[in-house]
C-alpha positions as CSV (number, residue, x, y, z in Angstrom):
1,M,93.4,92.4,121.6
2,E,92.6,95.8,120.2
3,S,94.5,96.8,117.1
4,K,96.5,100.0,117.0
5,E,94.2,101.4,114.3
6,N,91.1,100.8,116.5
7,K,92.8,102.3,119.5
8,N,93.8,105.4,117.5
9,A,90.2,105.8,116.2
10,E,88.9,105.7,119.8
11,T,91.6,108.3,120.9
12,I,90.6,110.6,118.0
13,K,86.9,110.3,119.1
14,E,87.9,111.4,122.6
15,I,90.0,114.3,121.3
16,H,87.0,115.5,119.3
17,R,84.8,115.3,122.4
18,V,87.2,117.5,124.3
19,L,87.6,119.9,121.5
20,D,83.8,120.1,121.1
21,K,83.5,121.1,124.8
22,L,86.1,123.9,124.3
23,R,84.6,125.2,121.0
24,P,81.9,127.4,122.6
25,Y,84.5,129.2,124.7
26,L,86.6,129.8,121.5
27,N,83.5,130.8,119.5
28,S,82.5,133.4,122.2
29,E,85.9,135.1,121.6
30,G,85.5,135.0,117.8
31,G,87.8,132.0,117.3
32,D,87.6,128.3,116.6
33,I,89.7,125.2,116.4
34,Q,90.0,122.5,113.7
35,F,91.4,119.0,114.4
36,V,94.0,118.2,111.8
37,D,95.7,115.0,112.9
38,F,96.8,112.8,115.8
39,E,100.2,111.0,115.6
40,D,102.7,109.7,118.1
41,G,100.8,111.3,121.0
42,I,100.7,114.7,119.4
43,V,97.4,116.4,118.4
44,Y,97.7,118.8,115.5
45,V,95.1,121.5,115.3
46,R,94.5,124.7,113.3
47,M,93.4,127.7,115.2
48,L,90.9,129.8,113.3
49,G,89.1,133.1,113.3
50,A,90.2,135.6,116.0
51,C,92.6,133.0,117.4
52,V,94.9,133.6,114.4
53,G,97.4,136.3,115.4
54,C,96.0,136.6,118.9
55,G,98.6,137.5,121.5
56,S,97.2,134.8,123.8
57,I,97.2,132.0,121.3
58,D,100.2,130.2,122.9
59,Y,98.7,130.4,126.4
60,T,95.3,129.2,125.1
61,L,96.9,126.4,123.2
62,K,99.2,125.1,126.0
63,E,97.5,126.1,129.2
64,G,94.0,125.5,128.0
65,I,93.6,123.1,125.1
66,E,96.7,121.0,125.7
67,A,96.2,120.8,129.5
68,L,92.6,119.5,129.0
69,L,93.5,117.0,126.3
70,V,96.4,115.6,128.3
71,E,94.2,115.3,131.4
72,Y,91.2,113.7,129.7
73,V,92.9,111.7,126.9
74,P,95.8,109.8,128.3
75,E,97.3,109.0,124.9
76,V,97.9,112.8,124.3
77,I,101.2,114.2,125.3
78,E,101.3,117.5,123.3
79,V,99.2,119.8,121.1
80,R,100.7,121.8,118.2
81,N,99.1,124.5,116.1
82,V,99.5,124.0,112.4
83,E,99.4,127.2,110.4
84,N,98.8,127.5,106.7
85,L,98.5,123.8,106.0
86,D,97.5,123.0,102.5
87,E,95.0,120.2,102.0
88,E,97.5,118.0,100.2
89,E,100.4,118.7,102.6
90,E,101.3,115.9,105.1
91,I,102.5,116.4,108.6
């Protein structure tokens, strides 16, 4: 039987694979995405570069990133953008 920790590690690897496939699109628009955490089915990311303050960020996050992660990583139920998160701050 696979432990919860091992299952979580596999899920995070899959999340990174999907984000890596999305990254070139975001980079082409001057933006980027950083994985922050995965907890209770929620992926926490930080949008970077031109994505910060962009009027389309909510659409990109929900209709693009979240839709793909939910489709390709069954454990994911939602994606949330974390703004101004300090290194020491916990989610």
